[in-house]
N, C-alpha and C positions, 0 to 999 in steps of 0.2 A: 305316700302323700308328702312325707318329710324329705324323702329323693326329691321330689316333684319342686318343693320349694328352696331347696338350696341351686338346683338347676336353673330353674326360672332366676333367682338371685345372681349366679355367676353371668346368665346371658346379659343382664339389666346391667351389671359392672363391669361387661363387656362392652356393650353398645354405648355405655356413658365411656367409657376410654377411648373407644374411637370416635364419639362425638369430640373428646375433648382433643384428642390430635388433631381431627379437621379444623376444629375452630383456629388453633395455633397455626396450623398451614395456611387456613385461609387470612389470618391476621399476617403471617410474614408475608404472605402474596401481594396483600394491600398496601404494605408498607413499601415492597418492591417496586409496586408498579409509580406510589408517590414518587419516590427517591428517584426511579427513570425519568419520571417526567419533568422533574425538580433540573436533574443533570442537563437533559437535552434542550428544555426550555431555555438554561443558562446559558447553555453553549450556544446555540443558536443567535440568542442576542448579542451575544458578543463575538460572533464573527466566526466560531469555532467549529460549526456543524451547518449544513445544509444542505437538506439528502433525507433519506428514507432509513429507517432501523426496524429491526427484531430482534426481539428476546424471547427466548423458549427455555424452557423446562420438561425433557424428555416428550420435546414436540407439543409440547401445550403452550399455547400462546402466554407468554406475561406482558408482551409490551411491543406494539405496533404503531407506527406514527411516523409522518412526512413532517418536514419543514422547510420552509423558504421557497422558492421560485426556481422552475424548469427554464424560464424564458425572464432574464430581468426587465427586456422593453415590454412585453405583452402582460409582466405577472400574471403567466400560467404559474398555479400551482406545482410541486411536487405532490405525485402522490405513489401508493405502493404498485400502482401499473406503470409508471413510470422508467423509460427505457435510459441504463446508462452504460458506458462503456465500461468492463471490470477487469481491464488490463492483466495484470499477472495473475488473479483468480484463474485464467481461463486452462492455467495449467492441469489443475484439479482434475479438468477436462479431458486432456490430451492424455493424464496419466492414469485416468479411467477408461479411456481408450483401448490404451495399452494392457491394462489389466482384464479388459472383457475380452480381448484377442488372445491372453492366456491363456483363461478358461474355455476358451475356443481350440485350444491345442495349436494355435497357429505360431506359438512364440513360447519360450522360458526369460523370466527377468535375467538370466547369467548367458542368455547367446551373444553371441559376438555381431558387431554389426555387418562386418564380412559375409556372414550369412545370407543374408540379406542383401548384399549391395558389394558383389564380386569385384565391380569396375571402380570401386571407391578408390583413391587416392591409398596407398600402403599404408601410411601414417595412421588411418583410423580402422586400422585392422583390429588392434587390439581391443576398443572399446567395446565394453556390453550394454547393454539395456537399461540394466539397473544404474551403471555409473551415469548413463543418461539423466535419469530419472533424478538421481540422486544430487547431480552437479558435480560428480568428481570425475569425468571423462577426460578431463585436460583441455576442451576445446573452451576459448574463450571469445570475448565477444569486439576485442578490441577492434577487429575488420569490420566487426558488424554496425558499429556506431558510426562508422565513418561513411554508410550509406544514406543515401536520401530517401525517405519512405520506399523501403526495401519491401517486396514480395521474398516466399521463402524459395522461388527459384533465386532471385539476387543472391540469397543468404548462402545458397547449394553451389552457385558458380564459384563464391569467394573460398569457401571450403575446399572444393574439388582445385583449384588453383595454390592452394598451401600444400607444402611440403613436410610438416613437422608440427605437432602438437607445442604448444606454447609451454604447457603444462606435462608433466608425466602422470600418464590417467592414473586414477586408482590412488594419489599419494596428497592430493590437494584437494580443497572445497572452491570451487569459483564458481557462484552465482551465473549459469549459460544459458543464453535466450538460444542460442546456437544449438545448442543440446537439445532443446524441446523443438526446434525445427526438425531437427532429424529424426525426433522421434514421431512428428507429425507427417512426416515424409514415410516413416515406415509403415504408420496405419493405413495412408494411401496407397501404399504398396499391398500389403497383407489385404486389405479389403476391398480392392477395387473402387474405390469411391474419392473423390475429394474429402479433404480434413472436413469441411464444413458440410457435406451430404454426411460425412459419417454419425457427426456429431449430432444432426438431424434426426438420422435412422435411427441409431443406438442409444441416444440420450434425450435429447429434445422432446422428440415425440412420444417417446414410452411414459415420460416422466410427467405428458401434458403441460410442458414448458412453453405455451403459443406465443409468448413475447420475447424469448430467447433466439438468437439468430449469429452466424458468422459469416453469413453470404454477402456480400458484398451489394450487390444489386436490391437485395432485400434492407440493407442496411441504412442505404441514400434514401428510402421510401419512407423509413419507421414515422408515422404521424407524432408519435408522444415520448419521443426521442429527447433529451435532457441538453440544455447547451450546456458546454463546459465554459470555465473561468478559472483564470490565472490568479496568483497570488493577488494582485493589486484591482483583479474586478473586471478584468480585459477580455473579453471574449475570444475563445480558441476553439479553430475550426481541426478538431484533429481528427485524423484520418487513418485509422491503421492497415497494415496490409500485410503483414506477417501473422501466419496463423500455427497455433501451438504453444508459443510462450504467452502469445495475447491472440487479441482478434475477437472477442463473444461481447455481443451485447446482451443484458438480460435487465430483469426487474425484481423487486425484493421478493415480490409473489412469487416467482419463478425460481430465485435462489432457494426460497421457503420449501418447496416440493425437491429440490434438488437434497436438501440439506436433510430431508425427509427420507430422503431415497437412499441415502448415505446410512442413515440411522438403523434402517429395517433393513438392509441388506439386498435391496430390488434390483440393483445390476451387475452385485458381486457376490460372492460369500464372505461373510466375514473372517475366514480366514486368509481369503487375498486380499480384503481391504486392511487389513491389521499391517500388513505388509507396507501398505500406503502409511501408517502410524507409526511406523517404526522408524527410531533413528540409522540413518545409512552410515556406511564403516569406509574408512581410508582404511591402505597397506596397514596401517601402524596402530589404528584405534579408531574410536567413535568420532564423526563430524561434531566440529565445535564452534557452533557460531556466537558473536557474542553482538547482542542488541540491546539498548537502554539497560544495563546491567543484569542482565538476564543472558543464559548460556541455553542455545538451542542446537537442534541437528537438522537435517531434511531428510524426509521420507520420501512418496511419492506425492508431489504437488502440495504436499503439508510439512510446515515447520512443526516436529514433538520437541517440549518440553515438560520439563516435572519442576513444580515450585507447592512449595508447603505442604507436600506430600500427595498433590494431586496432578494427575496429569493431562497434559492440554496438545491440543495440536492445532494452526492456525496458519492462515496464508491472507496477505493482502496484496492490492495492485494497485500501482502507482502509475501515473501520468501528470503533466503540468497540470491537468485541467479534470481528471479524476481519480478518484480513490475507492479503494475497494476494499474491506475487511470480511473474513469468515473465520469465526473464533470456538472451539468446542472444548468445554471442560468435560474431558472423557471419564471421571471419577464423579460428578454430580450430577451431569447429563444437561447442565448448561448450555446452551449455543446462542450466539449472537452474530448478526449480520448486519453492516449498515454499508451504503452507498451515498457517494458526496459528489457534486457536480464543483466545487469550489476545493480543488485537491489542495493547492498550496495552504491553504488556510485551514484544514484539518488538523486539531489538534488531536492526534491520533492515542498517543503516549497518554496523555492526561483523560481520555476519553475511556480505552480500554482499562485502566487502572481503578478510574472511578466505579465503572461496571464490575468489575470484579468483586471489588468491596463489597458495591450494594447487594449482588448474587449470593456470596459466601457468605459475609459477615454480616448482612442489612444495614451496615455505615457509611452514611454519605457524607465527604466533606467539600465543601466548593472549589472544583480542580480552579489551578492557578490558568489566568489566559495568557497567550504567549504575547509577547510585547507586540509582536510584526502585525497583530490580529487588530491590536489597538492603534497602532499607527496607522494603518490603511483607512480604518472606520474615519481616523480624525482628519484625512487628509481627504476624504472621500466629504466630508460633512463642511468644510470650512476653507478659510485662506489658509496658506503658508504659515504665515508668522502668528497668526493665532494655533492652528493645530498643532504647531513645533512647542508654542508656551504651554500648551495642553499637555502633550505627550511629556515633555521636561518634568512638570508638575508630579503627574502620574509616577513618574519613574523615582523623583524623589521624596515624594510622601506617600506612596502607595507601593514601593517595590514587592513587598510581599504578596500581594496580590497576582503577581505576574510572571511568567516564565520570561528570562531576561537571556539572551544565549548571544554570542557573539558573532557565528556562523548564521545563524537565521537572519541578524540585522543585516549580515555583509548581502545576502541573498536578495533580501528584499532589496535592497537601495541598488542591487545591480537588476532588479526587474525593472525598476523606474528607468532606469539607465537605459535598459535596451526598447526602454519604450517612449524615449525623449523626452521623457520629463525630467529634465536633468537637475533642476532647482531643487527638488523633493528628495532625489538620490543624494545631492550635496548633502543637504540636512542630515538623511540618515546617516551617510557616512560619518559626519561630523559626529552625530548623538554616539556613534558606536566607538571613536577616537575618545571621548569624555569618558564612555563606562569602563574602556577597556585601554587604558592609557600606555600600558606597555605592550601594547603588540604589533608588531612591525607590520601585519595583514592590512590592520584597520588603516593606518597612515598612508600605505600603498595604495589603497582602496581608493582612499580622499583624495590623495594626488592625481590619480589618474581623472576621476571626475573633473575635477579643475582645471586639469588639461584638457581635457574633452570643450572644455568651457572657453577655452583660450584666457584663462586667468593663471599666466605662465610663474607670477612671483608665490601666490599660494600655491600651484603645485607644485613648486621647487622647495617650497620650504618644509612641505610636506614628505616630500621624497628623502629630504636630508633627517627629518625625524625616522621615518624608517628603517632607513640606513643606519641611522645612531643606535637603534634597538637592535639591526640586524644586519652587521657587516659583511654576512654573505648573502643579501641581497642582491642579485645581479640585475633585476629589473630596474632597480632603484638607480644603480649605476648607469644601467643604457639609455632610462629616462631621463635624467640628470644632463647625460652628454646631450641628448635630443632638443633639451629646453635650452642648453646654452648654445646651441648652434641656430634655435628659433631667436632667439632674443640678440644674437650677431648678427642675423640678416634683418633685422628688423631695424638696428641702430643704423646700418647701410641704407 
């Protein structure tokens, strides 16, 4: 009887302990939900996020929500079923295709390209599949970026005309879309299907990703595809034709299925997947990429890194109007995904830093707002004089609330400049010279905007200032000669 009493007491104590732990976990989860909601509501209201977001812990949903419009004109709202272009996150699917073929025995990661494409130019012979996956092949995108809306065949034709690598393979990391085109061509050769058909049959259909596609005819007919907008809110009709480095359109709900399949080894074994999450190597050591004060490597469609004793992998996708991100905390089991159709206004670093703090430390501090977002919102809401005054007051009185960056301001001004909103561009260029009065480039850009507006004296004044700050500025010298000739012609 005494033995039964103590056994019962131990059981009660154990159950009480479990109950206490469950309560602590539930309280923590509730705090995380509240903090995430505060973060994304704040970010949306300040132009830092317009899209859909998912946060999970061991595949259990913590937070899932959509913000803003898929179509600004019709006011159609974004939902978890809205279709976004995911840009370079597509590389994960290309890399997975290679891993699937590896497990089928059709290739090994250290096979050379010449084994499969013996008729390719000799300079490609030494490149391995692993090097293509890791971006260490030596292939660069210099010629690629000179093509207008290319497809895979266009990229291949450029590569076939070259006679050497710009970089020696295995010695340098250089992010290469051309390399992932090569991987797509390899998948097509070994599978007997086009890359979009391979993705459909091997990944999308098995995972029931019913609203994910890269097939052009289907993309053009997607009813719930979101419209993309650039930094200043102008509609961008983005059309992707290259498959492998990009090409895929998907939804938050479908990417949730993709992420779960990765976590449960549904498509390839954990041993193979470990290769994707492992930092690649150069001939003289590991890949090291410095971004946002953090050192990254590159695996197979994933960028691994370690911070505070925790292991992470992530990859983002970026074009002018769309941004995407999948990030995984492999140590704690936290994953998050977000998609946006206002790519240039997404505060990526601010959001990821805040999310990590919330998930790992249950700490939330209001993120700084990119000053460019404040500027865009001000110029959309009122006239140029009022907006300019408001912005300068914010910068002067509340600068701690904002991320203020010379390059971002310059990029924003040029976006207005290219959109023929020259007066707004000039105001932003002027603000940049006030904030960065020692920057030759800031004055050079302002001078260019005055010149395009036929304000020759103001242009001359600012080119001279740029040249004073940087006597090596050859552009300023050339443009001053140009202005002098124009003024001479006008006098005559």
